[in-house]
PANU-943963 format. One line per 2 residues: number of its first residue (from 1); their letters; for each residue x, y, z of C-alpha. Coordinates in steps of 0.5 Angstrom, whole numbers. Example, Ala and Ser with C-alpha at 12.3 -4.5 7.8 and 13.67 -1.06 7.14 Angstrom:
% residues 2
1> as> 25:-9:16 ~ 27:-2:14
END
This chain:
% residues 327
1> mp> -324:-24:-82 ~ -329:-25:-88
3> wr> -336:-28:-86 ~ -335:-35:-86
5> va> -340:-40:-89 ~ -339:-47:-91
7> ap> -342:-53:-95 ~ -341:-54:-102
9> ll> -342:-52:-110 ~ -348:-54:-114
11> ls> -345:-54:-121 ~ -342:-58:-127
13> tv> -337:-57:-132 ~ -330:-60:-133
15> ll> -322:-60:-132 ~ -316:-57:-130
17> tg> -310:-58:-128 ~ -304:-55:-124
19> cg> -299:-57:-117 ~ -299:-58:-110
21> ad> -302:-53:-105 ~ -294:-52:-103
23> ak> -291:-54:-109 ~ -288:-49:-116
25> pa> -295:-45:-120 ~ -295:-48:-127
27> aa> -292:-42:-132 ~ -298:-41:-136
29> pp> -297:-41:-144 ~ -297:-35:-148
31> av> -304:-35:-151 ~ -310:-39:-149
33> sa> -316:-40:-153 ~ -322:-44:-151
35> gp> -329:-44:-153 ~ -334:-41:-148
37> va> -336:-44:-140 ~ -343:-44:-138
39> vt> -344:-45:-131 ~ -350:-44:-126
41> nc> -345:-41:-119 ~ -349:-40:-113
43> gt> -355:-40:-116 ~ -352:-35:-121
45> pv> -352:-37:-128 ~ -346:-35:-131
47> ti> -342:-35:-138 ~ -336:-34:-140
49> aa> -335:-32:-149 ~ -327:-33:-148
51> pp> -322:-35:-142 ~ -321:-28:-137
53> mr> -315:-24:-137 ~ -317:-18:-133
55> vv> -318:-23:-126 ~ -320:-19:-119
57> tm> -319:-25:-113 ~ -322:-22:-106
59> nq> -320:-29:-100 ~ -313:-32:-99
61> aa> -317:-38:-103 ~ -319:-36:-110
63> te> -312:-31:-110 ~ -308:-38:-108
65> im> -312:-42:-112 ~ -311:-38:-119
67> la> -303:-38:-116 ~ -304:-45:-116
69> lg> -306:-46:-123 ~ -300:-42:-126
71> lq> -306:-36:-127 ~ -302:-30:-124
73> dr> -302:-27:-131 ~ -309:-25:-131
75> mi> -309:-23:-123 ~ -309:-15:-124
77> gt> -311:-14:-117 ~ -312:-19:-111
79> ay> -315:-16:-103 ~ -316:-19:-96
81> ld> -311:-25:-93 ~ -312:-28:-87
83> da> -304:-29:-86 ~ -298:-30:-91
85> il> -299:-33:-98 ~ -296:-40:-98
87> pa> -289:-40:-99 ~ -290:-44:-106
89> ya> -294:-36:-110 ~ -290:-32:-105
91> da> -285:-28:-111 ~ -292:-29:-117
93> ya> -296:-26:-111 ~ -291:-20:-110
95> ki> -292:-18:-118 ~ -301:-16:-117
97> pv> -303:-10:-114 ~ -305:-12:-108
99> la> -312:-6:-107 ~ -314:-7:-100
101> ke> -312:-10:-94 ~ -320:-12:-94
103> yp> -325:-12:-99 ~ -323:-5:-103
105> tk> -329:0:-106 ~ -334:-1:-111
107> ek> -330:5:-113 ~ -323:2:-113
109> ll> -325:-5:-117 ~ -328:0:-122
111> ea> -321:3:-124 ~ -318:-3:-123
113> ep> -322:-5:-130 ~ -322:-12:-129
115> df> -327:-17:-133 ~ -327:-23:-128
117> vy> -327:-22:-120 ~ -328:-29:-117
119> as> -328:-29:-109 ~ -329:-34:-104
121> yn> -333:-31:-99 ~ -341:-28:-101
123> sa> -338:-23:-96 ~ -334:-20:-102
125> fg> -341:-18:-106 ~ -344:-15:-100
127> de> -346:-8:-97 ~ -338:-7:-95
129> gv> -335:-11:-100 ~ -336:-8:-108
131> gd> -343:-10:-109 ~ -347:-14:-112
133> ra> -346:-19:-117 ~ -352:-18:-122
135> dw> -349:-11:-122 ~ -342:-12:-125
137> qk> -345:-18:-129 ~ -348:-11:-132
139> lg> -342:-8:-134 ~ -340:-15:-137
141> vg> -334:-17:-132 ~ -336:-23:-130
143> ty> -336:-26:-122 ~ -335:-33:-119
145> is> -336:-35:-111 ~ -333:-42:-108
147> pa> -339:-45:-108 ~ -337:-46:-101
149> gc> -338:-39:-100 ~ -344:-40:-103
151> pa> -351:-35:-99 ~ -354:-41:-94
153> qt> -361:-42:-99 ~ -357:-44:-106
155> rq> -350:-49:-101 ~ -351:-56:-101
157> ak> -351:-58:-94 ~ -345:-61:-94
159> la> -338:-60:-95 ~ -334:-65:-98
161> ig> -327:-65:-101 ~ -330:-67:-108
163> dv> -334:-59:-107 ~ -327:-57:-108
165> ft> -324:-60:-114 ~ -330:-58:-116
167> ei> -328:-50:-115 ~ -321:-52:-118
169> re> -325:-56:-125 ~ -330:-50:-127
171> la> -324:-45:-126 ~ -320:-48:-130
173> ai> -325:-49:-135 ~ -328:-42:-135
175> fg> -319:-39:-136 ~ -318:-45:-141
177> vs> -313:-49:-137 ~ -317:-55:-136
179> dr> -311:-61:-137 ~ -307:-57:-131
181> ge> -314:-57:-126 ~ -314:-65:-126
183> kl> -307:-65:-125 ~ -308:-61:-118
185> ia> -312:-65:-116 ~ -310:-71:-118
187> dh> -304:-69:-114 ~ -308:-68:-107
189> eg> -313:-74:-109 ~ -306:-77:-107
191> ri> -304:-74:-102 ~ -310:-74:-97
193> at> -310:-82:-98 ~ -304:-82:-96
195> aa> -305:-78:-90 ~ -311:-81:-88
197> gt> -307:-89:-89 ~ -303:-85:-82
199> ar> -307:-82:-76 ~ -311:-86:-72
201> nv> -319:-85:-71 ~ -319:-81:-65
203> kv> -325:-77:-63 ~ -323:-70:-64
205> mw> -326:-63:-62 ~ -324:-58:-66
207> wd> -324:-51:-62 ~ -324:-46:-68
209> gg> -325:-39:-61 ~ -329:-37:-56
211> sd> -328:-37:-49 ~ -335:-37:-45
213> ap> -338:-41:-51 ~ -333:-45:-55
215> sv> -335:-45:-63 ~ -332:-52:-64
217> ga> -333:-56:-72 ~ -340:-57:-73
219> cc> -343:-63:-78 ~ -342:-59:-84
221> ga> -337:-54:-86 ~ -329:-54:-88
223> pn> -327:-57:-81 ~ -331:-64:-81
225> mi> -329:-65:-89 ~ -323:-64:-87
227> ms> -323:-69:-80 ~ -327:-74:-84
229> aa> -322:-73:-91 ~ -318:-75:-84
231> gv> -321:-81:-82 ~ -322:-78:-75
233> tn> -329:-77:-72 ~ -331:-71:-70
235> af> -334:-70:-63 ~ -339:-66:-64
237> ad> -341:-68:-71 ~ -348:-68:-69
239> lt> -349:-61:-69 ~ -350:-57:-74
241> gs> -348:-51:-80 ~ -340:-51:-80
243> wg> -338:-49:-74 ~ -343:-49:-67
245> dt> -342:-47:-60 ~ -343:-52:-55
247> sw> -341:-51:-47 ~ -334:-51:-45
249> et> -340:-57:-40 ~ -342:-62:-46
251> vt> -334:-61:-47 ~ -332:-64:-42
253> dr> -338:-69:-42 ~ -335:-71:-49
255> np> -327:-72:-46 ~ -325:-71:-53
257> ev> -318:-75:-54 ~ -315:-70:-59
259> iv> -316:-62:-59 ~ -315:-58:-65
261> lv> -313:-51:-64 ~ -315:-47:-70
263> da> -308:-41:-71 ~ -310:-34:-73
265> sw> -307:-27:-71 ~ -313:-26:-68
267> dp> -315:-31:-64 ~ -308:-35:-63
269> aa> -306:-42:-62 ~ -302:-41:-56
271> qk> -307:-37:-52 ~ -312:-42:-53
273> kt> -307:-47:-49 ~ -306:-42:-44
275> fl> -314:-42:-42 ~ -314:-49:-43
277> ag> -309:-50:-38 ~ -312:-45:-33
279> hr> -318:-46:-34 ~ -321:-51:-26
281> tl> -325:-56:-30 ~ -321:-57:-37
283> kd> -314:-56:-34 ~ -316:-65:-32
285> lp> -317:-67:-38 ~ -313:-71:-41
287> av> -313:-67:-47 ~ -310:-61:-44
289> kq> -307:-65:-39 ~ -301:-68:-44
291> qw> -303:-63:-49 ~ -306:-68:-55
293> yv> -306:-61:-59 ~ -306:-61:-66
295> vi> -305:-53:-69 ~ -309:-51:-75
297> pf> -308:-45:-79 ~ -316:-42:-79
299> ss> -313:-41:-87 ~ -313:-49:-88
301> tt> -321:-47:-86 ~ -324:-44:-93
303> ag> -324:-48:-98 ~ -318:-49:-103
305> vr> -311:-51:-104 ~ -310:-51:-95
307> nv> -315:-56:-95 ~ -310:-62:-97
309> lg> -305:-58:-92 ~ -310:-59:-86
311> ve> -312:-66:-88 ~ -303:-67:-88
313> al> -303:-63:-81 ~ -308:-67:-78
315> aq> -306:-73:-79 ~ -299:-73:-78
317> gi> -300:-70:-72 ~ -305:-75:-69
319> aa> -299:-80:-72 ~ -294:-76:-68
321> lp> -298:-76:-61 ~ -295:-82:-56
323> sg> -298:-87:-56 ~ -303:-87:-50
325> vp> -307:-83:-54 ~ -313:-88:-54
327> s> -315:-91:-61
END
């Protein structure tokens, strides 16, 4: 699992288009022309003279944003999935070489001869990744990190849905497909508004993992962003950061009305349910006794095209719970 960080962006530039997170990727035009694009990404100036044609993506969210923009014909390699690619993009993804299960070595990436490298997390350019961004830029290879994954010193304080849309706009501008980006954003904005209209405003604990000290969605990362967009209350919005460690005694005191169970291959939601049901104190919480749970995949908590699915799953999951859930 890559190092998780959270919070938004920095930057400014332009437009885009595409399809929904579960729509077919847009077909790429036979040729694209665009003038130079300059952004400041995670504090690093990035100038792209012409749309990149040999792109490597690292981390699932970066890969899926590229596919959502219909840019599979520019992708010469991918790396590091958290789970299966979205079904709408599976055929396109299957045609792209996978360079490594996690991050490729610098040597492996050099062999691919990319002209642009796009990652969701700063860790992709760390010691366990492909090496420093500055070294790649000296080689003439453009780089971009999701603003939500910037190093702490260059991240905004609190991640919002609008920051995800800014990332999409910037990528679309870099690749000369701004109209697709705006279309994709408009689709997601409409779906989020519809989802938010269905959810009751209940107090939610977003449980990522941890049995001794639970890690929960805190004030400022993707879990809080999704809860806010869905119109519910984060029971741990007073904790700093994206995720925060708390105690089960505090969970009991706050008595969340609904519990989000993050589902990941390394920590399945079913395992979390078993733990809660067997805990001598937690088993008596109304949310546990009544199984007022909403299961959301871990991949929905990385900034990208899956966030709209997380908002929809949370809103629809709460709407489907019995009327006995307080509101």
